[in-house]
C-alpha positions in Angstrom: -110.7 162.5 -153.0 -113.9 163.8 -151.4 -114.7 162.7 -148.0 -116.8 159.7 -147.4 -117.7 156.7 -145.4 -116.4 153.6 -145.6 -113.2 151.8 -145.6 -110.1 153.1 -147.4 -109.1 150.4 -149.8 -105.4 151.1 -152.4 -105.9 148.8 -155.4 -102.5 148.8 -157.9 -102.1 146.9 -160.9 -100.1 146.8 -164.6 -101.3 148.8 -167.1 -101.1 149.3 -171.1 -98.5 151.6 -171.8 -99.3 154.6 -173.8 -96.7 157.0 -175.4 -99.0 160.0 -173.8 -97.7 158.8 -170.1 -93.9 159.8 -170.6 -95.4 164.2 -172.0 -98.2 164.2 -169.8 -96.2 162.6 -166.8 -93.8 165.5 -167.3 -96.1 168.0 -168.0 -98.4 167.1 -164.8 -94.7 167.4 -162.3 -93.9 170.3 -163.7 -96.7 172.3 -163.6 -97.2 170.9 -159.9 -94.0 172.1 -159.2 -94.9 175.6 -160.5 -98.5 175.4 -157.9 -96.1 174.7 -155.2 -94.0 177.7 -156.1 -96.7 180.2 -156.1 -98.4 179.0 -153.0 -94.7 179.5 -151.1 -93.4 182.6 -153.0 -96.8 184.9 -153.4 -99.0 183.1 -150.5 -101.6 181.6 -153.2 -104.2 179.9 -151.6 -105.4 176.7 -153.7 -108.4 178.4 -155.6 -105.9 181.2 -156.7 -103.9 178.9 -157.8 -106.4 176.5 -159.7 -107.4 179.9 -161.7 -103.5 180.6 -162.1 -103.3 177.1 -163.7 -106.3 177.4 -166.0 -105.1 180.6 -167.5 -101.3 180.4 -168.0 -101.3 176.7 -168.8 -104.3 176.1 -170.5 -105.6 173.6 -168.3 -109.2 172.4 -167.7 -110.6 172.9 -164.1 -110.4 169.6 -162.8 -106.8 169.1 -163.9 -106.1 172.3 -162.0 -108.1 171.0 -159.1 -105.8 168.1 -158.7 -102.8 169.9 -158.9 -103.6 172.9 -156.3 -104.6 169.3 -154.5 -101.4 167.7 -154.5 -99.5 171.3 -154.3 -101.3 172.0 -151.4 -101.0 168.3 -149.3 -97.4 169.1 -150.4 -97.0 172.3 -148.6 -99.0 170.9 -145.6 -96.5 167.8 -145.3 -93.1 170.1 -145.6 -94.4 172.3 -143.1 -95.3 169.2 -140.3 -91.9 167.8 -141.3 -90.0 171.4 -141.0 -92.1 171.4 -137.4 -91.2 167.7 -136.2 -87.2 168.5 -137.5 -87.3 171.7 -135.4 -88.4 169.3 -132.3 -86.4 166.6 -132.4 -83.6 169.3 -132.8 -84.8 171.1 -129.2 -84.4 167.3 -128.3 -81.2 166.6 -129.1 -79.8 170.3 -128.1 -81.5 169.5 -124.6 -80.1 165.9 -124.1 -77.1 166.5 -125.2 -76.9 169.7 -122.9 -78.0 167.8 -120.2 -75.3 165.1 -120.4 -72.7 168.1 -121.3 -73.5 169.3 -117.8 -73.1 165.9 -116.4 -70.0 165.8 -118.0 -68.6 169.0 -116.8 -69.7 168.1 -113.3 -67.7 165.1 -113.4 -64.2 166.1 -114.6 -64.8 169.4 -111.8 -64.4 166.9 -109.2 -61.8 164.7 -111.4 -59.8 167.9 -111.8 -60.1 169.5 -108.0 -58.9 165.5 -106.5 -56.1 165.4 -109.3 -54.6 169.4 -107.8 -54.7 167.7 -104.7 -53.0 164.0 -105.1 -52.3 164.5 -108.9 -53.0 161.7 -111.3 -52.9 158.5 -110.1 -51.0 157.2 -113.4 -50.6 158.2 -116.6 -53.6 156.4 -117.7 -55.6 158.1 -115.6 -53.9 161.6 -117.1 -55.0 160.5 -120.1 -58.4 159.6 -119.8 -58.9 162.9 -118.0 -57.5 164.7 -121.4 -59.7 162.4 -124.0 -62.9 163.4 -122.0 -61.6 167.0 -121.8 -61.6 166.5 -125.7 -65.1 164.7 -125.6 -66.6 167.6 -123.7 -65.0 170.1 -126.4 -66.7 167.9 -129.0 -70.3 168.4 -126.8 -70.0 171.8 -127.0 -69.3 172.4 -130.8 -72.1 169.8 -131.3 -74.2 171.8 -129.1 -73.5 174.8 -130.6 -74.1 173.6 -134.3 -77.2 172.6 -133.7 -78.1 175.5 -132.2 -77.4 177.6 -135.4 -79.0 174.7 -137.5 -82.2 175.1 -135.5 -82.1 179.2 -135.2 -81.6 178.9 -139.3 -84.4 176.6 -139.6 -87.3 178.8 -137.8 -85.6 181.8 -139.6 -86.1 180.5 -142.7 -89.9 180.8 -143.8 -90.0 179.1 -147.3 -90.0 175.6 -147.3 -87.4 173.4 -149.8 -88.0 170.2 -151.0 -86.2 168.0 -154.0 -88.4 166.8 -156.4 -86.5 163.6 -156.7 -83.8 162.0 -155.5 -81.6 163.8 -153.0 -78.5 160.9 -154.0 -79.6 161.5 -157.4 -79.1 165.1 -157.4 -75.6 165.2 -155.5 -74.8 162.9 -158.1 -74.5 166.0 -160.9 -71.5 167.2 -158.4 -69.3 163.4 -158.7 -70.5 162.0 -162.3 -67.8 159.4 -162.4 -68.3 158.1 -158.8 -72.4 158.2 -160.1 -71.4 156.0 -163.3 -72.3 159.1 -165.8 -69.7 160.2 -168.4 -71.1 164.0 -168.7 -74.0 166.2 -167.6 -75.8 165.8 -170.3 -76.1 161.8 -169.6 -77.1 162.9 -166.2 -79.6 164.7 -166.9 -81.9 162.3 -168.6 -81.8 159.9 -165.2 -82.9 163.7 -163.4 -85.7 164.7 -165.9 -87.1 161.1 -165.7 -87.1 160.3 -162.2 -88.8 163.6 -162.1 -92.1 163.0 -164.0 -93.0 159.7 -164.2 -96.5 160.1 -162.6 -100.0 162.2 -163.0 -102.6 162.4 -160.5 -106.3 162.6 -160.6 -108.7 163.7 -157.5 -111.6 161.2 -157.2 -115.1 162.7 -158.0 -118.6 161.1 -156.9 -119.9 160.8 -160.5 -119.7 158.2 -163.0 -116.3 156.8 -163.4 -115.3 157.5 -160.0 -113.4 161.0 -161.8 -113.7 163.8 -163.7 -110.2 163.9 -166.1 -109.6 160.4 -165.5 -112.6 157.2 -165.0 -112.8 154.0 -164.4 -115.5 151.5 -166.5 -115.8 147.7 -166.1 -115.4 145.7 -169.4 -117.3 142.5 -170.5 -114.4 140.4 -169.6 -114.1 139.4 -166.2 -111.6 141.7 -163.9 -110.9 143.7 -167.0 -111.4 147.8 -166.9 -110.8 150.7 -169.1 -108.9 153.6 -167.7 -110.5 156.6 -169.7 -108.2 160.1 -169.6 -109.2 163.3 -170.7 -105.7 165.1 -171.7 -104.9 168.9 -171.0 -105.4 170.9 -173.5 -101.8 171.2 -174.6 -101.8 167.5 -175.7 -104.6 167.1 -177.2 -103.5 168.6 -180.9 -100.9 166.5 -180.6 -102.9 163.2 -180.0 -106.5 163.9 -179.1 -109.6 164.5 -176.3 -109.1 161.5 -174.8 -107.4 158.0 -174.6 -108.4 154.8 -173.7 -106.9 152.4 -172.0 -106.9 148.5 -170.1 -106.0 146.9 -167.2 -106.5 143.8 -165.4 -107.7 143.9 -161.6 -107.1 140.1 -160.3 -108.3 139.2 -157.1 -105.7 138.0 -154.3 -105.4 135.5 -151.7 -108.2 137.2 -148.5 -108.1 140.4 -151.3 -111.0 140.9 -153.0 -109.8 143.7 -155.8 -112.2 143.3 -158.1 -115.5 143.4 -156.3 -114.4 146.5 -154.4 -113.7 148.4 -157.5 -117.0 147.4 -158.6 -118.7 148.4 -155.5 -117.0 152.0 -155.9 -118.2 152.4 -159.7 -121.6 150.9 -159.3 -122.4 152.9 -156.1 -120.4 156.3 -157.6 -117.4 156.4 -155.2 -115.0 158.6 -155.5 -111.9 157.1 -157.3 -108.6 158.8 -156.7 -106.5 157.5 -159.8 -102.5 157.5 -160.1 -100.5 156.7 -163.1 -97.0 156.1 -162.7 -93.5 154.6 -163.7 -91.9 152.2 -161.7 -88.1 152.1 -162.4 -87.0 149.3 -160.7 -89.7 146.9 -162.3 -88.6 147.6 -166.2 -89.9 151.3 -166.5 -93.2 149.5 -166.6 -96.1 151.9 -165.7 -99.1 151.0 -163.0 -102.3 152.3 -161.7 -103.1 153.2 -158.2 -106.8 153.2 -157.3 -107.5 154.6 -154.1 -111.6 154.2 -153.3 -114.1 153.7 -150.0 -115.9 150.4 -149.8 -118.7 149.9 -147.6 -117.5 148.6 -143.9 -119.3 145.6 -143.0 -120.0 144.8 -139.6 -118.9 142.6 -137.6 -122.5 141.1 -135.8 -121.7 139.2 -132.9 -124.7 138.1 -130.0 -124.9 136.2 -127.0 -127.7 134.6 -128.5 -125.6 132.3 -131.2 -123.9 131.2 -128.2 -120.4 130.0 -129.2 -117.9 127.4 -130.7 -114.7 125.8 -129.0 -112.3 124.2 -130.9 -109.3 121.9 -130.1 -106.4 121.0 -132.4 -104.6 118.0 -131.3 -101.8 116.0 -133.4 -104.3 113.5 -134.8 -107.6 115.4 -134.8 -109.7 118.1 -134.6 -112.4 118.2 -131.9 -115.3 121.1 -131.9 -117.8 122.0 -129.6 -121.1 124.2 -129.8 -122.3 126.1 -126.1 -125.6 127.2 -126.5 -126.5 130.9 -125.1 -127.5 129.1 -121.8 -124.0 127.4 -121.2 -125.3 124.2 -122.2 -123.5 122.1 -124.8 -125.7 121.0 -128.1 -123.2 118.6 -129.9 -119.6 117.0 -129.3 -117.6 116.2 -132.0 
């Protein structure tokens, strides 16, 4: 979404279902995986990925732009996660090395004393032997962490599971995870990898390009207009319109925020996705910026003092000069 001044707002609500969601979600996520793979394997830039998406999959520029933007964000997150993991491993190695050195020093003193006087009892000898085993375990753990750190630093390609890692591993133990066949697992796998599509917001009517939002005459009712990718237009149509409702919650003015963004031509980044834990219903998430309302305060206004008592509330207004104006 384009940079904008103001406060970022997120608005989420259920949306009217359309069968296009399943197909568009599957295609969009597949295109995004291709884009991320090109960025890693072929070192393509975001603009180069956009052009390739348009050419290879016959996509409009705006869809290619959203996919390339998400792929870039995903790649940046993977790089950050890798650097964080490297730092975590380095700290673990340092901490375990320090603890191991302290344990070695302690055992050396115990052993030196035992050579002179022997162990005072069988319990002391067993404790020493257990500490030796603990030392051996620590050394193996440090060696394992160092191998993992070296492998991570030497591996250029970043790995990501476009789904749940738990579900991915379930294919190796089908019965234990409630599946009878690999095909049955595959249904859930493909479903998990296809439940969303996304469009970057732009400063134009509707707040976007391929997906736009417009208010309807009925209060709190809006229309989502989706300009379909060319590969789906032959089966469906060039565009579809779907309705959704935005009801204000206590302390949150969602419809007024959305109205402000629409009327002010603010970018509205739109994501449509499936919530599997909510009966597979589909939702729309809108991200936009609204104008910040400044907090106006001045000593010229004075101040109000409020005293909450068990059976009453007392209030006093103090003027700017410190004099009490009224007392209740």
